[in-house]
C-alpha positions in Angstrom: 52.1 72.5 173.1 51.1 76.2 173.3 54.4 77.2 171.9 54.0 74.9 168.9 50.5 76.2 168.3 51.6 79.8 168.5 54.5 79.1 166.1 52.2 77.5 163.5 49.9 80.6 163.7 52.9 82.9 163.1 53.9 80.8 160.1 50.4 80.8 158.6 50.2 84.5 159.1 53.5 85.1 157.4 52.4 82.9 154.6 49.2 84.9 154.2 51.1 88.2 154.2 53.6 86.9 151.6 50.8 85.8 149.4 49.6 89.4 149.2 53.1 90.8 148.4 53.5 90.6 144.6 56.4 93.1 144.8 58.4 90.5 146.6 58.3 88.1 143.8 61.4 87.6 141.6 60.7 89.5 138.3 60.8 87.7 135.0 63.8 88.6 132.8 63.0 91.1 130.1 62.4 89.8 126.6 65.5 90.0 124.4 64.9 92.2 121.4 65.3 90.6 118.0 68.2 92.1 116.0 67.4 92.7 112.4 70.4 93.2 110.1 70.0 95.4 107.1 71.1 93.6 103.9 74.5 94.5 102.6 74.6 95.7 99.0 76.7 93.6 96.6 79.5 95.7 95.1 78.9 96.6 91.5 81.6 94.9 89.4 81.4 97.5 86.6 81.9 100.2 89.2 84.9 98.3 90.7 86.5 98.1 87.2 85.9 101.7 86.5 87.4 102.7 89.8 90.4 100.4 89.2 91.0 102.0 85.8 91.1 105.4 87.4 93.4 104.3 90.3 95.9 102.5 88.0 96.0 105.4 85.5 96.7 107.8 88.4 99.7 106.0 89.7 103.1 107.7 89.9 104.9 104.4 89.9 104.5 100.7 90.3 106.5 97.5 90.2 105.1 94.9 87.8 105.8 91.3 86.8 104.7 89.2 83.8 104.8 85.4 83.9 103.8 83.5 80.8 103.5 79.7 80.2 102.0 77.4 77.5 102.2 78.1 73.8 104.8 80.6 72.5 104.5 84.4 72.4 107.2 85.5 70.0 108.9 88.8 70.5 110.3 89.0 67.0 109.0 88.6 63.4 111.4 85.6 62.8 109.7 83.7 65.7 112.9 82.9 67.4 112.4 84.6 70.8 109.6 83.4 73.0 108.6 85.7 75.9 108.8 83.7 79.2 108.7 86.4 81.9 109.4 90.1 82.6 109.7 92.3 85.6 110.4 95.9 86.1 109.2 99.4 87.2 107.0 102.1 85.8 107.4 105.8 86.5 104.8 108.3 85.4 104.1 109.6 82.8 105.7 107.2 80.3 108.8 105.5 81.5 109.5 101.7 81.9 112.6 99.7 82.8 112.5 95.9 82.7 114.3 92.6 82.5 112.8 90.4 79.9 113.5 86.6 79.8 113.1 85.1 76.4 113.6 81.5 75.2 115.5 81.0 72.0 116.6 77.9 70.1 118.4 75.9 72.9 119.1 79.0 75.0 117.6 81.3 77.6 118.3 85.0 77.1 117.9 88.0 79.5 117.3 91.3 77.8 117.2 94.7 79.5 114.9 97.3 78.2 114.2 100.9 78.9 111.3 102.9 77.4 110.8 106.6 77.8 108.0 108.1 75.7 108.4 106.9 72.1 112.0 105.8 72.6 112.9 102.3 73.6 116.3 100.7 74.1 117.2 97.0 74.6 120.5 95.3 75.4 122.0 93.1 72.6 121.7 89.6 74.1 125.2 88.7 72.8 127.2 91.9 73.5 125.0 93.4 76.3 125.4 96.8 74.6 122.4 99.1 74.6 120.8 99.6 71.2 117.7 101.4 70.0 114.7 99.3 69.5 115.2 97.0 66.4 112.5 96.6 63.8 110.1 93.7 64.6 110.2 94.1 68.4 106.7 94.6 69.4 106.5 94.4 73.2 106.7 97.6 75.2 105.3 97.2 78.8 104.8 101.0 79.1 101.6 100.6 77.0 99.9 99.3 80.1 100.0 102.7 81.7 99.4 104.8 78.6 96.6 107.4 79.1 94.9 106.6 75.8 95.6 102.9 75.5 96.2 101.5 78.9 94.4 100.8 82.1 91.6 103.4 82.0 90.3 102.7 78.5 90.8 99.0 79.2 88.6 98.9 82.3 86.1 101.5 81.3 85.4 100.9 77.7 86.7 97.5 76.5 85.3 95.1 79.0 81.9 93.4 79.1 80.0 90.7 81.1 81.8 91.8 84.3 80.9 89.8 87.4 82.1 89.8 91.0 83.3 86.3 91.9 83.6 87.3 95.5 86.1 88.7 98.0 89.0 86.3 98.4 92.3 86.4 100.3 95.1 87.2 98.0 98.6 87.8 99.4 97.2 87.7 102.9 94.7 90.6 102.1 91.1 90.5 101.1 90.7 91.4 97.4 87.8 91.8 95.0 87.9 89.0 92.4 86.3 90.1 89.2 85.9 88.3 85.9 85.2 90.0 82.6 85.5 89.7 78.8 88.1 92.0 77.2 88.0 92.9 73.5 90.7 91.5 71.3 91.8 94.8 69.9 92.7 96.0 73.4 94.5 92.8 74.2 96.6 93.1 71.0 97.6 96.6 71.9 98.5 95.8 75.5 100.5 92.8 74.6 102.3 94.3 71.6 100.5 91.9 69.3 101.6 88.9 71.2 98.0 87.9 72.0 95.6 88.0 69.0 92.4 86.4 70.2 89.1 88.1 69.2 88.4 88.4 72.9 89.7 87.0 76.2 88.3 86.1 79.5 90.2 87.9 82.3 90.3 87.6 86.1 91.4 90.5 88.1 92.2 90.8 91.8 91.6 94.4 93.0 92.3 96.0 96.4 88.9 97.1 97.9 90.5 100.2 99.6 92.7 101.6 96.9 91.3 99.9 93.8 94.8 99.0 92.7 94.9 95.9 90.4 97.3 93.5 92.2 97.0 90.7 89.6 95.5 90.1 86.1 95.3 86.7 84.6 94.0 85.5 81.2 94.6 82.9 78.6 95.1 83.4 74.8 95.8 81.3 71.8 99.4 81.1 70.7 100.6 81.2 67.0 100.9 77.4 67.2 97.3 77.1 68.3 98.2 76.1 71.9 96.7 78.0 74.9 99.1 80.6 76.4 98.6 81.6 80.0 99.4 85.2 81.1 99.8 86.4 84.7 100.5 90.1 85.4 101.2 91.2 89.0 101.5 94.7 90.4 103.0 96.0 93.7 105.0 98.8 95.3 102.5 101.4 94.2 103.7 105.0 94.2 107.2 104.2 95.5 110.1 106.5 94.7 111.2 105.5 91.2 113.5 107.3 88.7 114.1 106.0 85.2 116.7 107.5 82.8 117.9 106.7 79.3 120.9 104.3 79.1 124.3 105.9 78.7 125.4 106.1 75.1 
């Protein structure tokens, strides 16, 4: 009995001592600080287009493709050859080589073309012999890269109502998607007169790191009044490309 009484006294004493030992209590966890994120500025679409104009005009070379569907875009004054697609290479400062696919009456033709400066050659679709540019042929893809009429004046001077649609995945890579209105005069120059609208609404996909335009899409009105869809794609920037005049 004495042992039990002594044990209870010891427990009560320990309890009293523990009651006066705040340092022995388990500390409360510190409060987690609130993380405040600074707002990210939305990229300026006008600045994006200006940078893209400079980047594209500064290229030493590029591969390009044109796909066109819908109403016709005639390559000749007689309205017999309708541009379907084209693909080729550009080499600075003013050289282009390309394969152009055109639709004629009941036939599909492939025409090779080379343009260097003010000189342009095409292959005769019947004989495949190289010839100097015939009268009435108005499409020269080299105009896209012309210093006075190409990318830089297009994206710096001849666009309005630019807006950033967002950043979307294109070809497995995040790209700026920008929409803008392009003046009709510039469109006529760039398409060799194949698109004659007073203005067109264009969508561009632009690489955020390099500002290279990887694709440009727009719709125009064909000579028959039907809508004509254009898609211009660009790749292989600054690759090693050499373009020479065709052998006589």
